[in-house]
N, C-alpha and C positions, 0 to 999 in steps of 0.2 A: 623346464618345465613347471615348477612350481610359480615361478615368477609368473610367467604367461597365464595360470590359474588364478592368480591376485589379481591380474591386470583385467583378466574378461568379468572377474566378479564384480571388481570396484566399476566397471564398465556399465553392466548390469544396476548396477544401485543407481549410478548417477541417472541412467534412462528411466527408471521408475521414480527416481525423484523430480526429473524434469515432467514426464507424465502426469505428477501428483500436482504439483505446484505452479504450474505454469501458469494458467488460467487467476488463481489466485494472486500472482506477484505482480501479473499484468494489472489487475484490477486496484492493487496498490498502488502500483507505479502512476496508472491513471488519475489517480487522486491527488496525485501531486504535479506532473507533467501537463503540457499543453495539447501534445497530440499522439494521437497512436503509435507513431513512429519512434518518438522519444519512449515511450513507455515500453516500447518493444526492446529498445537500447538497452534499459536499466535493467529488464528480465535476463537478456542475455550477457548482462557484465557480472549480474548476481551469480548466474551459473559458471562465470569465467571463474568468477572466485572462488567457488564451490571445489571446481577442476583442481585449479592452481593449487589452493590452500588445502584439499584434501583433510578436513576438520572430521574431527569421528565425534559422535552422535549419541548420547548415553537412551535417547528414546526417539520417536517421531515426534514428540512435542518439542523436544530440545532441536530438533531438524527445522522444526517448521517455524519455531522463533528465532533461529538463526537466519535463515531465510530471507523472512521478513525484517529482520532488522538490518541486513547487508543491502536489500533493494532501499529502503527506506533512506540509509547511508548514503547509497549512490544517488539517490534523488537528491537528496542536500548537497552534496560535492558539485553535482552538475548544476544546481541552482546556483551555487557559489563563483562556477567558473563563467554562467552566462550572466553574472552579475543582476541585471535588469531583465526580468522576462515580462513581457506583456499577458495581461491578464485578459484571456481569450474564453468565450464559452467553448463548452465541449464540442467537438466536430461530428460530423456525420459519419466518420469512420467510427465512431465510438458508440454509436446507438445500438449498434448489434449487440453491442455484448450485457445491455438492460434494455430490460423493459421502459415503455415511455416515460411512465412515474418515477419508476426508478432514477432514469436519466434528468430528471426533471428537479429533482432531490438532490443528485449527486452534483450538478451545474450549481444548484446554491450552495452545498455543503461546501465547494471548491472557494467561495466567497470567505470562508472561513481563514484564520491563520494556522500556517501548515501544520504546527504543535495540535490544535484544537481540530484539525480535519481530522490528522492521523489518528488520534485518538477516537473520534467519533465513526470513522470506517471501522478500524480493528473492533472497536465493541459492536456497533449496529451490525455492520455487514460480514465480520468473520467471527459474530458472535465469542468472542475473549471475554473474558472476566474482568472486571477491572484490572483487580492486582496481577491479570496476567498481560494486560497493557501498559501497567505502570511498569513492569516490569522490563516489557518491549521498547517501552519510550524511555527507560531507564531516569524512571522518576520515582517519587512516592507514590503511595495508594491515596493518602490524600489529597495532593496534587492533581493527581488523575480525575477522583471524583468531582474536585471543584473544576477541572476543565471540560469536564462532562457537561456540569450544569450550566457554566457557562455559554458553551456552545449552542446546548439548547435553546437558551434565552435569546442568542444572537441569532439563531437561526429562526426562531418566532418571531423574533421583530423583523428578520428580512422579509421572510413569509407575508408576514400582515402589511408589510407597506408593499410588496408586489400584490395584495387583494386589494388594498384600499386605493394604488396607481389603477388598478383594471375597472374599478368601481367610476372612478372621477372620468 
């Protein structure tokens, strides 16, 4: 009986985690992959790891950080498996998750190198502090600050280049 109660409690906890973090993990995955189907696979794999490993979390922030790190690692693993992905713009399926302005900015962010992309997304979209982004990405805080600064410069150059092309 006690075993059944523990399992029922664990099942309720998994349902809470899935309901709480699914959208956020999907957005993070979309930041790295080329289709909504791939992003959904990443989210599913993240939850599968959660169920298999059953980690103990100190608090909700630890729980959220574990899920984000796991989703990013899965994206990296998938990218290695497929070795060379075509750089494609975000497709129409994804636009429903974002406003048109946000969609265009995300498409521009996708042109950044993956580590820069992750830092920008976590900092601006998920509103993590620099120290938290650094911890999630496994790098020093100064490195993350530099990464964000360079990423902003790259984004500015990309956006200015597009504006200049539109004028011509």
